[in-house]
N, C-alpha and C positions, 0 to 999 in steps of 0.2 A: 556400386549399389546400380540399383533400377533405375533410369531416368524417367520421369512422368511428366507429363508437361503438354500446354498445347501451342509450340513453338513458332504459332502464327501470332507474332506480337499485335497486342492490342494498342491502338496511338488514337483512339476517341474515348472521350469523358464520357459521352452518351452511351456507350457500352452497359449493358443492363447489368453485368457485372461489376462493372467500375461504380457505377449508380449505388449497387449495393454497398460496396465496399467505402465511399463516399459516406453514405447514410451512419458509418460506424463512428464516425467523429463526433457526432451527437450522443448525450448520454440516452436520451429516451428512446434512440434506435439500438443503443448498445445494451440497453435492459431488456425490450423486446424481441432482438434477434440472439441473445446471447453469446455475441462474440465481441471482440475488440480489436484494435490495431497496436502494433508496436512498430518501432522505426529504428534500423539501425543493425549494424552486423553484435554488437556486444550484448542485445537483450534480445535479439532472434536465437543468438547462439544458447541465452541464460532459457530461453522459455524451450528451445528444443530439448535441453536437458532435463527440463520438469516435464517434458511430454506435453505440452497444451497447446502446440500448432496445429493448425487444422488445415492450413495451406499456406503457401510462400508467396510472395509476389517480388519479383525481381526485372530490373533493366537488362538482364544477359541472363543466358543459358545458364543453368546449373544442377549440379549431379543431387538428386533426395530421393528418398522413400516417400516422401509428400508429393503431393500435387503441387506444381508451381504456375502460377500466373504471369506473362512473359509483358511486360508493357515499357511503353516509350518512356522517354525521359520527362514529358511533358505531361503524361499521364502519373507519373511517380509524383511529380511537383504537384498533382492536385490532391493526390494521398495523403501525401506527406504533410508533418505539421510543422517542420522545420525550413528556413527559407534554401538552405543549400541541403534537399535530399541527397542522402546515403543511397545505393544501388538495391537495398533489401528490405523489405516489410515481411509483417507475417500477420495473418489474420487468426486469433487464439480465442481459444472458447474460456468464457467467466466460469470462474469455480463459484459453483452456487449453492457450495458446502455452509451451513448457517450452525452449525452443531457447535457446541463446547467443547474443547477436549479436556481431559483431564491431565491437569501438568502441576508445575510448582511456581512457575512465574509467568505474569501477564502482564501486559501492557495496554492499558484501556484510554482512549481518546475521547474526549467530551467536547462534542461540535467544532473540530480545528478545521480552519478552512483553510489555510494557506498550503498549496502541494510540496514548498519546499520544507516544511516543519515535517509535515505528516513522513513524507520521503526521507529525511535524515531519522527519524525516530523509527521507522521501519528498518531501516539499514541497520543504526544502533540496535536495535532488537534483537536482529539476526545474529550480530556480534556478540551480543553477552547470552545468547543462548536462551532467549525468552521462548516460553512453548505456544503463547497464541497473543495475537493483536487483535484488540477488539476495538473496533472503531462504531461509535455513536448512528444512527441512521441521519443523522444530520450534517454528519463530516462531509468532504468534498469526496466527490466520487473516486474510489482505487483505479476506475481506468481511464481517468483525464490523462491527457497526452503530458503536461507537465509533472505531475506526480509519477507517472512513469517512468518518466528520465530522471526525476530527481532518486527513485528507488534504484534504480541502475541493476534491477534484476532482482532484488533482495526479496521481494515480495511471490517469487518461484519458488522458494526456498523456505518462507514460514508461514504460519498459519494465519491468516487475514479473515475475518467474519466482520459483517455489521448486525449489529444488534439494538434492541432497546437497552439502555444500560438501567434501567428503573426495574426492568426482570430479570436479568443476568446478571446483576451485582448480588442480592440475596441467593441467586443460585451458588455463586462463586460461594459466598461466605458458608453455605450450608454445606459445601464440600470440604471446609478447612482452610479457607485461602483468606488470608490476613488483608485487609483492603488500606492503602493509603492514599489519600488525596493530596491536592497540593494546593497551599493557598499560602498566606501570610497569616491573615487573623485565623485566632485560635488554632494557631499551627505550634508547633514545637520543632526544635532544630532535628534534622533526620537522624543525626550522629545519637539521639537518646532515645529512639526508636529500634528496637530489638529486629534482629533478622530473623523471620520464621522460616519455617520448612517451605511454608505455601505462600507467596504475595502477590498483589497486584497493585501495579500503582497506575493511578490516573492523573492525567495532564488535560488542561480546560482549554477554552476557547483562547485565540490570542489577545481579543480585546476585553473580554467581559471574564475570563478565568473560567471554573467551574461553576455547573448549576448547583443552584441551593441544595434541592433537591438531591443529587448526586453526593454532595457534599457531605447531607447528613445520613446518607449510608455508608460511610468509610468508619472503619473501626479507630483510624486515626488520621488526622491530617497535621502535614509535615512541612517543611519550609527549608531551603538550602541557604544556610547563614552566607550573607555577600556584604561587602563593603563599596562606600563611595558611590552605587549605584543603585536603583530601587529596585529594579528586576530584572530576572534574566528571560533571554527569548525559550518559549515554551519548548521548543527541539532541544536547548543547553539543557534546560533545569531537567526533561524528560531522561535525556541521557547519563547527566551525574546520578540519578534514582536509580535507575539500571544497574550503573556500575557498581555503586555503592552496596545496596542489597542484593548484588550477586556473592556478596563476599568478601569484595575486594576493601583495603583500609586503606 
């Protein structure tokens, strides 16, 4: 392959290119510039497969059809999110698509704030062939470094959008999608809910659960029957719902 890149290593964090990349560690600049950073060989490999990499950042010369920025270990440490940086990062393009896709299975996240929970849910959604993950506008940023590490590259292979749930849920219902909320109050055992051709499962905030106005828009409210403990972690509950309504008994 053609080797591209400036093999004059950048050793200063005050270099203009590096200063721009450092800005991408903040959400406001990611939103403004339309890019984000990922770190490590696995995530970079997944982003390359999905054709979302704008350029590579490396501490050693590498062969690539993309532009490569060669940096010192000190500069990489400044760019990296982890205490022990790997040798490669990538600048990726933010997916600005906000369109609802026509599908049969959706996962809806209502104001979730924990990156680990969202990452687990998105990975599980990919495993169970969910067509689209819809995050409320108050969910944590999809390009948050902790969330990116938690998703382990799943986000490159499943459609994820942010939307106003008060607007998107009625559209889903118009398209024949059966909406299931998750709550103990006024809910029924999920085993008593019929499996429909088109379904969406809504899980709510870690501390407060689903918003009342979103619950009111659901066709059915379900809960997972459990013993000895009061409730399940939202990522576990959402994963069980995806598995069960995928047609697995």
